[in-house]
Structures are given as structure tokens and as C-alpha cells.
C-alpha angles and dihedrals in degrees: 000000000000124000114312114274136203116253131181119202113204107209131028101218116123092279091053094045094046089052094047091053094050092049092049090049085057090056100256131138108251132188126180123208115198118185094207131067090241129057126230105056105212091002095063135107138253128196115237123177091339100312131098115236136162116292092194132357108029095174140017134223113255093211113126093008091247097129091046090054089048091050090046092051091054097045102250097116092113089059096059113120135178123224120261131188100085131271124331116254135218121224117204132173098274104012144035123208140169116257109265112259095222110062149084124226087351092303105133110232094187100040097179100048117120097255090050089050091051090051096043109022120233093288095053093043094051089048091052093046091055088068093079089064098042118107112265114248134201110262122191122220089239093053114113117252093222093054093052094041093053090049096049104028102025132240097286097057092041095050098038100041116011100037096056093043094048089046091052095048104035104025092229136091116270091239087062098046117101112223095235089045086062094047127353112242093012094118091059090050091051092050091051101040109013126249101288096046092043089056092046088053090053092049093048090054092052114105118261114266130024119005088217134038138184142196125254107251092023141294088271092075084069087066093046091057096044089052089049091051091048093053093046088058090054099264116152115216125194124193127199086033109126115181110234098183139014120194140168113256116236097219147012124315120277114287092035100271111151118248099214094258091309110109093207133226139284125207136183128212124174095266105028149027115231135196128193134171088228137013133214112204108207098152123112117285094254090053092042092049094050088056103038114051091197093061115092115243103232123186114285105236109195130200121200116204121201119190121195130191109204139189093217117141086175086075094058093098092056093232096192099034119234094339152318141258118202130221109235114276096017092102139348088256121079094204147357129212115202090210097184091054094042099048123040093203090059090052093049092048090049107039115184089014138095122221117201132172128202126203124211134181107227137181098204139006104292138161107256096179094099091062102039107085095039091049089047092053094048095048094043094043089230125110110237128194131216091240089061091065110100095172141357126194128180128202126179121203122198124214095025092164107030122189119236116265112240095213118034090197105040092173134015108285097008114111125187121213137163117359091354087062093045098258117144125191134020094269092058092045094047091047090049089048091053093050099039124118092197107145094008093107095049 
């Protein structure tokens, strides 16, 4: 490694904090600038009816084991918890059914099983089952998953199983989701095996146990520990410090120290001007695109989350398990999580109450409170009344389904991570962090 350099990280979500820790471990001077008053981005907290719960991510995908390794590295393994409350359900226009046990990304891998027949009916299940005997076809990574699924599994399976799962995970319609954006390398596997067998292979490679896990006390505790680790390594973190401009410096760093042929970067916040040899962009894609002209301005897909605290003894039986996915058009909401059924720590923190969270795709900042109770009633199959609402909190997250950046270093000394690089979800971010060479060349 050459002489220590000055780095600024824009954004204090997990990706930004992980980058800051790694760079500090390499001996560099690191400052983190966070636009909001709280750290964590979509892994932060919100207070609902007197308890702190997750404002964004409330679990993580166990695929690859990358998040578990991160959690182990930072000493939170004893806080790992599996979800409870039974399987998730899907609610359609004319029927409600538990999510089939055998499947991957909504693709049924045992198409004639009883739970699949309940979801699809005999005709839909038989049509999906035929896929195993169809000739394999060449599928391109840029092909849309919906088009391939309709061609191979039929409309019923696609609309009743795949579409609600995809919308819930990726915050975009299945007919707009590229296959390899759903899962890297999946197109090649479909071309070799067909859709059902490729999904079965993916499912077989998944770790035993729950496909998602959480942390007792909330996923936001991960952010708290990462921030503590960063500060312990000498990283300075500023909140309420949105960056208004980012420009290349014209000459060497202040004090005359050469910058190894990289001029460096200048930034402006409301209260300060900043200079760094190199910059890590860990903000959301819309923010990154506003500061970096080379970065494509992809559509800003927003998700609104409405959390309700309810006095509702009629929900004690957890009528729809841990949560619900909605077939398009059934409600304004795309999904519901029964948090106090899914996570024992939430139930213990909120005795005699039910905490539920509804997810919405939104195109602009809008008040979703008018929809929330009616949508919850429809998805849970239980009529709920206004007087049962103890508290309601809404959070809106931008860039819910980022598009992968083509160039992770669009200019010398500028590095994209997390949402800025198009990664969505802790599993993808932790995997990217594990494989990243950020700082290795310094």
C-alpha cells in the first residue's frame, strides 16, 4: 500500500459503513457524509406505538451465507432469529392460499402437489407441470422473466405465484424484470435445464432452514454496530450533511501532497466544503445520478411502508401466517407483513397489540394512510375498524429496485457501492463487500 489517502464516503447505509471500515483498516483517513439525521438508510429504525422497529429491511436472504458471515464477524450471531408465524399467503381476486412449500422465486418445483393445486387449480397446475417435458430453449440474460414464465409455465402460474412474489421482492412487475436481474446466471441455467428444473436446482443449493433470517431487536441493530466499528477505527461520521455538488479537483490535494495522478474530488454540503483524494458513492441511485453525470438516471421506483399498531384480538390466531403477498389489483398494497406474528421479539415488545406493515409501490410521495386499514382487512381476511388503530407511521424509500451500474468506477477515484452500484438487499451488498477490491489498489 502507498501513503494513506483521504476518502469521503457519501451515504451511511450498510454499504457505505462497510466501505468506511475497510478503508480505515487499510490505514486511510475516512469521513462519512450522511444526508439524513439517522444512519442506516433502508436498514434504520422507526418508532411505532412506543417501540423501535425496522423502518426498511426487516430480514435478509440467507442465500450465499454472506450476511451471516458479516453478522458473525461483528459479533451478532447470538442475535440471529428465524421467522415464526407460519407460511406467507397469497391473496387473489377470488381465492387466498398459502405459498406452496416447494418452489423458488414463486416457480413451483412440484407442480402437482396439493398446495400448488390449491393455488392454481387443476388446469393451472397441469399446465405448469408440462414445462418439465417442453424442449429447452435459449434464454438471454436480458429477456424478461414474465415473458419466459408465461411461455413455459402458462399465465395462471405466472399471475398467481410468480408475479406477486417478484413484485414483493423486486418492487417491479414481472414483465419488466430481466432474468439475470432476478438472479445472476439464471438465464444460462434455464437455457440448459428449462425453467422448473433450473428453479429446483437453485432451491436445492439454498441453505437448509429459513430462506430469510432476522436479528432480535431489529435489523437496524446491524447499522448501530457497523457505525460503532467505523468510529472505533477513526472514521468520522456526519449526519444531516447532504452533498449538493461533487466535482473533480483541478490540482493536488491541500498542502501540496501529490495525488498519484488523481486530482481528487471537491464536495459542498450546507455547512462545509470538503476535499478527498477518492470518493465512495453509497447513496441511492437518484442521489448518485444527480451528482455524477456519467451515471444513467434510471427510473426512481419508490416503496411506501405503512406500519400499524392495532388492538385486534381477532388477529391472535395469525389468520394469514407471517404475511401476505397480493395479486395485482386486489389491493393498493403489494404485500403485508404481520410483524408481531413473524418475529417473536416484536410480539414481546408489543404485548396485546398486533404490528403489521403494508408495502406499496408509489410514484411520488403520497399519503397512504387512507388505504392502509382497508388493505389490511382485505389481505388478512379480517374486518378492522378505525378505532382499533393505536398508531400509524409511514416511511417512503426511493430507488427500491435499482438498475446495475455499468461501470463501478465512472471516473478516476470515484467508486460506486450499494444502491449507487445497483445492488438491492443486504445479501447482495454483503456479497459485493466480500468480493470487493475497494481500497486494495491504494
